N, C-alpha and C positions, 0 to 999 in steps of 0.2 A: 354445195354438197353434190358430188357426182353420184349417179345411181338412179334407178327407177323407183318412183314412189308407189306404194301400195294403194289400191282402190279401197280396201277395207279401212275402217276407222277405229279398229281396236289396236292398242299398243301391244306389240309382241313381248315387251319387257315386263310391263306392270299390269296390263289388261285394261287400263283406263281408256276412255273415249278420246280419240285424236281428231281435233277440228280441222287442222291443215296438215302440215308436213312434219311437225314435231309434237311430241307428247307434252302437254302442259304439266303433267305430274312428275315425270322422271327425266324429260328432256331428250329422249332417244328419237332419232330420225325414223320416220315410218317408211323404211325402204324395203324393197323385195330382198328376201334372204338368199335367193338363188342368183348368183352373179357369174358371168363368164370371166375368163382370165383377165381381159383388159379392163373390165369394170372393177374387178378387185384391185388391180394395180392403180388405176386412176383414183379410186376411192382412198387408197392408202396414201398416195402422194398428196391428194388434196388435204387429207387430215394432217399430214406432216407439215405442209406449208401453212396451214392454219396456225399451228403452234409456232412455226418459224416467223410468220408475220407478226404475231403477238410479241415474240421475243424482241424483234427489231423495233416494234412500236414502243416497247418499254425501254430498250437500250438507249435510244437517242436522247429522249428527255432526261433519263437517269444520269447521263454523262454531262450534257450541256445545260441542263436546267436543274441544278442541285436543289433538292427539297420539294420540287413541284410534283414529282411522281407520288410522293408520300401524301401530299395535300390532296391530290386528285383521288387517290385510292381511299383515303379516309372520308372524302366527300361523297363516296359511292360510285365514282367513275371507274369501274373495275373491269368492264368488258374488254377494253382495249389493252389492258395490262396483264402480265403473267402474275400469278400469286407470288408475293415476296419470298416466301420460304422455298417454293419450287425453283424460282430463278436463282436464289442463293446456292441451293444444292447443286444445280446444274453448273453454275459458274465456278463454284469451289472445286468441283470434280475436274473441270478443265484446268483450273489454276494449278492443282497439285499433280497434274500430268505434264503440263507445259513447263512448269517452273521447278524442276528437280534440283535438289541441293547437293546430291552426291558428287556431281561433276564439279561444282564449285569447290567442294572439300578436297577432291583429288587434285584440282588445279592449285589450290592453296598449298597442299603438301609438296607438290612438285616444285612450286616457286620457292618454298623454303629450302628444299634440297638443293636447288640450283644456286640459291644465294650463298649457302654454306660452301658449296663446291667452288664457286667463283672467288669467294674470299680466301679459301685455302690456296687456290692457284695463285692469287695475287700475293699472298704472304710468302709462298715458296719463291716466286719470281723476285721479290724484294730481297730475300735472304741471299739468293744467288747473285744478284747485282751487287750487294754489299761486299760479298767475298771477292768478286771480280775487281771492285774498287780498292781492295786492300784492307778492308775492315775485318779483323779476325774476331772470333767468338768471344774473346776475353775483353775486347774493347767495350766502351759504354754503348756505342751504336749496335755492335754485334749482340750484346746481351739484351738490348731492347728488342731487336728483331727476333732473337731466339725466344724471348718471353712472349712476344706477340704470336709467334708460330705455335707455341705450346697452347696458348689460349684458344687459337683457332682449332687445333687438333682436339682439344677437350670439348669444345662446342660441337664439333662434328661427332665425337663419340657419344655425347649426350643425346643427339638427335637419332642415333641408331636404335633399332628394335632390340629387345632383350637378347634374342638369339644371335643377332649381328654383333652385339657387344661381346657375347661369349666367344665368338670366333676370333675377334680382334684380341681379346685377352689371351687366348691360346697361342696366337701368333706372336704376341709380345713375350710370353713365357718361353717359347721356342727360341726367340732372338736372344733372350737373356742366357739361356743354356749354352748357346753357341758363341756368344760374344766374349771377347777377351778384354775389351776396353769398354768404358762407359757403362759398366754393369750397375753402378750405384744410381746413375741417372735413369736407366731403364727400370730399375726396381722402384724408384720413387714414382715414375710414371705408372707402373703396374699397380702400386698401392692406391694411387689416385683413381685410376680406372676401376678398380675393384670397389672403391667406395661409391663411385657413380653407379656401378652395376647393382649394388645392393639397394641404392635409392630408387633406381629404375623400377625394380620389382623383383621379388623372389620368383624363381623359375617355376616352382610348383608349390602346392600347399605343404607337401611333405618336406620340401627344402626349408620353407618358412618355419615349420614345427621344429626341424632339426636345429635351425639357428636360434630359436627360442630356448631350446634345451641348454644351449651353451651359455645363455645369459644368467646372471644372478636372479634368484627367484623373485626378488622385489622389483626387478626391472622387466619381468615378463608381462606380456599382454594378458588382460583379463579374458574370461571365457566369451564375453560379449564382443570384445575387440577381435578375438580369433574368428568369430562368426563373420564379422564384417570383413576381416582380412581374407578369409576364404573366398568370399564373394568378389572382393576386389581383384584377387589373383585370377579368378576365372574370367572376369571382365577384361583384364589386361591381356590375358592369353588370347582371348577372342579378338581383341583389338590388334594384337601383334600380327594377325594373319593379313591385315591390310584391307579386309573386305567388310569391316564392321567398326563402328565407333559409337560412343554414347551420343555425340552431337548428330551423327547421321540418323541414329535411331530416333532422336528427339524430333527430327523433321517429319517422321511418319505420324507423330502425334499433333502436328501443327493444326490440322483441320479440327480436331477435337478441342484443342486449346482455344482457337479463334471462336469456335461455336459456343464453348462454355463461357467465354469472356463477353460475348455479345449481350446476354441478359444483364451482366454486371455493368457494362458500359451504358446500357439503357437506364439502369438504376442511377448511375452517376449523372446522366443527363437529366433524369427526372428530379434529382435533388437540386441541381443547379437551376432548373427552370420550373421549380414548383409553383411559382406565381402564375404560370400559365394555366394551372388547374386542368390538366388533361390526363387521361388515363395512362397507366404504365404501358399497356399494349400499344398505344400510339407511339410512345417513345421507342419501343422495341422495333416496330415496323420501320421507323425512321433510321434506326441503327442498322437494321438488316439491309436496307437500301444503300446506306453509306458504305458498309462493308463490301457489298456486291460491286459497287463502283470501284472501290479500291482494288479488288481482285482483278477486275477487267483491265484496269490500267497496268497492273503488274504482268498480266498475261502477255501484253505487247512489249513492255519496256525491258523486263528482265532478260528474255531471250535475245533482244536486240543488244543489250549491254554485254551479254555473254559472247555474242558473235563479234562485237567490236573488240572485246578484250579490255584489259586494264589500261587506263590512259586518261588523258584530259577529256576526250569526247565522252567516254563512259561516265566519268565523274560529273560532267556537265549535265548529262541525261538524268543521273541520279538526283542532282541538285534541283533540276526542273521538276522532277516528280515530287520531291519533298515540298517545294513551293506550291505545286499544283494541288497536292493533298490538303495543305493548310488553307489555300484559297477555296477549295471545294467545301471543306468543313465550315469555313466562315460564311460562305454564300448559302449553304444548306441551312445552317442554324438561323441566319437572318431571315430567309424566306419562310421557314417553317414556324419559327417561334415569334417572329415579328417584334423583335426587341431592338433597342438602339445599338449602333455599331460598337460603341465603347463597352457596353455591357457584354456584347457577344465576344469581344476580344478577351475580356477578363474571364468569362466562362470557359472559353477555349483553353486558356492557359491552365486553369484548374482541371479541366477534363484531361488534358495531356499528362499532367502530373499524376492524377489518380490512375489513369489507364496504364501508364508505364510502370507504376508501382505494382499494380495488379498483374501486369504481364510478367514482370521480373519474378514476383513471388510464385506465380503459377508455373513458370518455366523451371524455377529451382525445384519445386515439388515434383514436377514430371521427370526432371533429370535425376533426382535422387531415387525416385520410384523405379526408373529404368535401371539405374546402377545397382540397386540392391534387391529388386524384386522381379523386374520384367525381362531385362536383357539376357 
């Protein structure tokens, strides 16, 4: 600790007698309160690296010696380690800054758009080549190519936003008005597009109500269905802007989801290892350490996979991470609970099943809550 120690032996914080440099009552250092600029800076840096040193002292065994940090912490060897909850909060904050999901969502939408675009171009090229080879539209091959082209066009139309579909329908209507031939084919296509357009979503709640009024009374939605529909339309209008989606919003609740599932996972572990006769809090500390290690691995591997892009190398990294997580859990359970390996493997399978069920249910609840109440 940098700084000049006081000659007086009274603690400035609690007033108790100080034997040496630290108060035995509150732990405060007995330093002079008047510092120059460099003393203040050096004191602050020393305090920071004290935390930093404890972080790395915890980090290394947490990653390479699964279960050992928890054993040491529960055995009372705590001076060298950061408090489990403090470390979890710090690492989780870094995790949800470094591992954003929106970029992945945008990339996925872009890839889908590019796929549809490429398939459409390929279908157009095939149709053109068939015409050059002498296959007319009335031949079997020509009809097959035409059918394929229509399917691709319909798929592209489905992938458009509501407003983009509206524009395409307007253009199709204009084509019908000016066309002297193939009107029947265009009208069939228009009818199909309009059905897709209704399925996509009503443009406004007023439009939905107007369409409801045209239906027979026994086919109309109930008052409760109308409340849900109003919410659904508002959500879809918000999603149509391209800056928001339920799945993206769901990612903002991941920290809370993981945090709330930790006590449940600790409970699952306690049920499976009840013969060890240890307290629930010990299981919870073990779970917090394991979740923290998982976040640390993801902080390094997810940005690396995003940088590499989709491909064999990215898939291989993901496979290695999955195998590594399974190995880490197996090793941690073996070290901490001291049970035979066959028993550990059976318990692991049960834990995976229980956790994924709980994860799926909690995600469904959060997603429904966002859709109808939060978003």
